[in-house]
C-alpha positions as a printed NumPy array, in Angstrom:
array([[ 16.828,  21.476,  29.2  ],
       [ 13.056,  21.865,  29.077],
       [ 10.916,  21.854,  25.952],
       [  7.198,  22.59 ,  25.878],
       [  4.916,  21.461,  23.063],
       [  1.817,  23.587,  22.449],
       [ -0.461,  20.672,  21.608],
       [ -1.981,  17.581,  23.176],
       [ -2.367,  15.885,  19.766],
       [ -0.259,  12.752,  20.274],
       [  0.764,  12.669,  16.611],
       [  2.43 ,  16.074,  17.001],
       [  3.85 ,  15.237,  20.434],
       [  5.294,  11.898,  19.304],
       [  6.754,  13.507,  16.175],
       [  8.667,  16.024,  18.316],
       [  9.789,  13.411,  20.853],
       [ 11.002,  10.991,  18.172],
       [ 12.908,  13.644,  16.224],
       [ 14.637,  15.103,  19.26 ],
       [ 16.37 ,  11.758,  19.752],
       [ 18.456,  12.558,  16.632],
       [ 19.768,  15.832,  18.082],
       [ 22.46 ,  15.309,  20.751],
       [ 21.871,  18.71 ,  22.375],
       [ 18.1  ,  18.108,  22.643],
       [ 17.643,  14.363,  23.121],
       [ 17.68 ,  14.439,  26.939],
       [ 15.271,  17.36 ,  27.261],
       [ 12.322,  17.135,  29.607],
       [  9.201,  17.403,  27.44 ],
       [  5.97 ,  18.992,  28.646],
       [  2.773,  19.013,  26.61 ],
       [  0.299,  21.846,  26.932],
       [ -3.13 ,  22.576,  25.508],
       [ -2.622,  25.891,  23.718],
       [ -4.968,  27.713,  21.366],
       [ -3.729,  28.412,  17.868],
       [ -5.623,  31.7  ,  17.831],
       [ -6.611,  31.025,  14.222],
       [ -9.529,  29.182,  12.638],
       [ -9.854,  25.419,  13.143],
       [ -8.978,  25.044,   9.465],
       [ -6.459,  27.69 ,   8.414],
       [ -6.973,  28.636,   4.773],
       [ -3.739,  30.48 ,   4.006],
       [ -0.046,  30.005,   4.606],
       [ -0.008,  33.226,   6.615],
       [ -2.771,  31.974,   8.924],
       [ -1.081,  28.578,   9.31 ],
       [  2.283,  30.148,  10.194],
       [  0.532,  32.478,  12.647],
       [ -1.219,  29.518,  14.276],
       [  2.1  ,  27.7  ,  14.781],
       [  3.708,  30.855,  16.181],
       [  0.758,  31.431,  18.533],
       [  1.013,  27.874,  19.82 ],
       [  4.776,  28.218,  20.375],
       [  4.373,  31.532,  22.186],
       [  1.489,  30.209,  24.302],
       [  3.571,  27.203,  25.352],
       [  6.645,  29.25 ,  26.259],
       [  6.548,  28.954,  30.055],
       [  9.619,  28.047,  32.133],
       [ 11.385,  26.298,  29.258],
       [ 14.279,  26.665,  26.851],
       [ 12.245,  26.065,  23.696],
       [  8.584,  25.742,  22.86 ],
       [  7.162,  24.083,  19.76 ],
       [  4.006,  25.111,  17.938],
       [  2.727,  22.949,  15.083],
       [ -0.168,  23.823,  12.792],
       [ -1.435,  22.332,   9.545],
       [ -3.468,  24.348,   7.087],
       [ -4.146,  25.209,   3.502],
       [ -2.215,  27.471,   1.197],
       [ -3.087,  28.655,  -2.274],
       [ -1.116,  26.928,  -5.012],
       [ -1.79 ,  27.953,  -8.605],
       [ -2.582,  25.38 , -11.278],
       [ -3.597,  22.644,  -8.813],
       [ -6.952,  20.864,  -9.058],
       [ -8.519,  22.785,  -6.179],
       [ -6.181,  25.774,  -5.998],
       [ -4.998,  24.728,  -2.515],
       [ -2.559,  22.357,  -0.869],
       [ -2.139,  21.337,   2.763],
       [  1.121,  22.142,   4.555],
       [  2.374,  21.662,   8.104],
       [  4.261,  24.464,   9.861],
       [  6.466,  24.109,  12.931],
       [  7.5  ,  27.193,  14.857],
       [ 10.064,  26.872,  17.648],
       [ 10.295,  29.808,  20.059],
       [ 13.387,  30.418,  22.192],
       [ 12.091,  33.43 ,  24.094],
       [ 13.437,  35.89 ,  21.554],
       [ 13.148,  34.43 ,  18.07 ],
       [ 10.918,  32.071,  16.136],
       [ 12.521,  29.309,  14.081],
       [ 10.092,  28.142,  11.402],
       [  9.992,  25.114,   9.14 ],
       [  7.503,  23.7  ,   6.649],
       [  6.664,  20.236,   5.451],
       [  6.111,  19.209,   1.889],
       [  2.676,  20.184,   0.621],
       [ -0.014,  17.89 ,  -0.784],
       [ -3.424,  18.288,  -2.341],
       [ -6.48 ,  16.682,  -0.805],
       [ -9.161,  15.24 ,  -3.11 ],
       [-11.391,  17.855,  -4.673],
       [-14.495,  16.686,  -2.783],
       [-12.676,  17.16 ,   0.545],
       [-11.487,  20.6  ,  -0.484],
       [-15.015,  21.603,  -1.503],
       [-16.346,  20.682,   1.964],
       [-13.533,  22.647,   3.575],
       [-13.799,  25.739,   1.387],
       [-17.557,  25.902,   0.851],
       [-18.871,  24.567,   4.166],
       [-16.101,  25.64 ,   6.529],
       [-15.351,  22.088,   7.676],
       [-11.915,  21.163,   8.981],
       [-10.018,  18.369,   7.251],
       [-11.221,  15.716,   9.745],
       [-14.858,  16.655,   9.177],
       [-14.428,  16.992,   5.416],
       [-12.716,  13.597,   5.051],
       [-15.478,  11.999,   7.131],
       [-18.247,  13.686,   5.103],
       [-16.53 ,  12.696,   1.825],
       [-16.599,   9.06 ,   2.955],
       [-12.812,   8.646,   2.954],
       [-12.697,   7.609,   6.621],
       [-14.999,   6.644,   9.44 ],
       [-12.61 ,   8.118,  12.02 ],
       [-13.808,  11.602,  13.079],
       [-10.298,  12.288,  14.46 ],
       [ -8.265,  11.027,  11.517],
       [ -5.863,  13.95 ,  12.042],
       [ -4.887,  12.412,  15.38 ],
       [ -4.188,   9.11 ,  13.629],
       [ -2.686,   8.51 ,  10.183],
       [ -4.197,  11.708,   8.832],
       [ -5.906,  12.1  ,   5.497],
       [ -2.436,  12.178,   3.935],
       [ -1.897,   8.659,   5.327],
       [ -5.151,   7.47 ,   3.769],
       [ -4.418,   9.094,   0.414],
       [ -0.859,   7.687,   0.235],
       [ -1.931,   4.268,   1.554],
       [  0.39 ,   4.717,   4.517],
       [  3.424,   5.791,   2.494],
       [  3.362,   9.215,   4.181],
       [  1.576,   9.454,   7.52 ],
       [  0.557,  12.547,   9.425],
       [  3.373,  11.898,  11.896],
       [  6.041,  11.698,   9.163],
       [  4.57 ,  14.74 ,   7.424],
       [  4.699,  16.639,  10.735],
       [  8.305,  15.535,  11.255],
       [  9.245,  17.229,   7.98 ],
       [  8.155,  20.606,   9.36 ],
       [  9.911,  19.987,  12.68 ],
       [ 13.145,  18.915,  10.936],
       [ 13.263,  22.054,   8.825],
       [ 12.586,  24.268,  11.872],
       [ 15.356,  22.517,  13.819],
       [ 17.881,  23.593,  11.159],
       [ 17.986,  26.955,  12.913],
       [ 18.933,  25.42 ,  16.266],
       [ 22.066,  23.764,  14.893],
       [ 23.755,  26.833,  13.45 ]])
């Protein structure tokens, strides 16, 4: 079995690799990582755009494999929250015919981060850096802003695994 991952972000890649070990029919798969464009903005600002980005990555990575994984994080509108938005991770698995989609839990970034993202068009890495919450310009390839905000209780990798787990539900039926 061959599985392609439409990302070179090691957090996403490691999340897929680690989770596949819990699925007997997938654990021995040969994993290939590929740089694939999401085809959406660097910081998706709607659930629809985030889902589309994950699907685009999965489709772009579907080359000589059984399954391809596309993972995208982005914002979605959530009423009655402080900023009106929450961040969510989407995993889309493509089998050549169908997409199997899963989402993570959602969380709200601090208002000052959201303002930089919404008003200045910054992505979450840039916004967290500008807000002074990190000095790592690639925090999304490390613990993620969610890891900083939860003091390591929920890292970007674990948050990404949630989306992958819920997408994998469809491959066990």
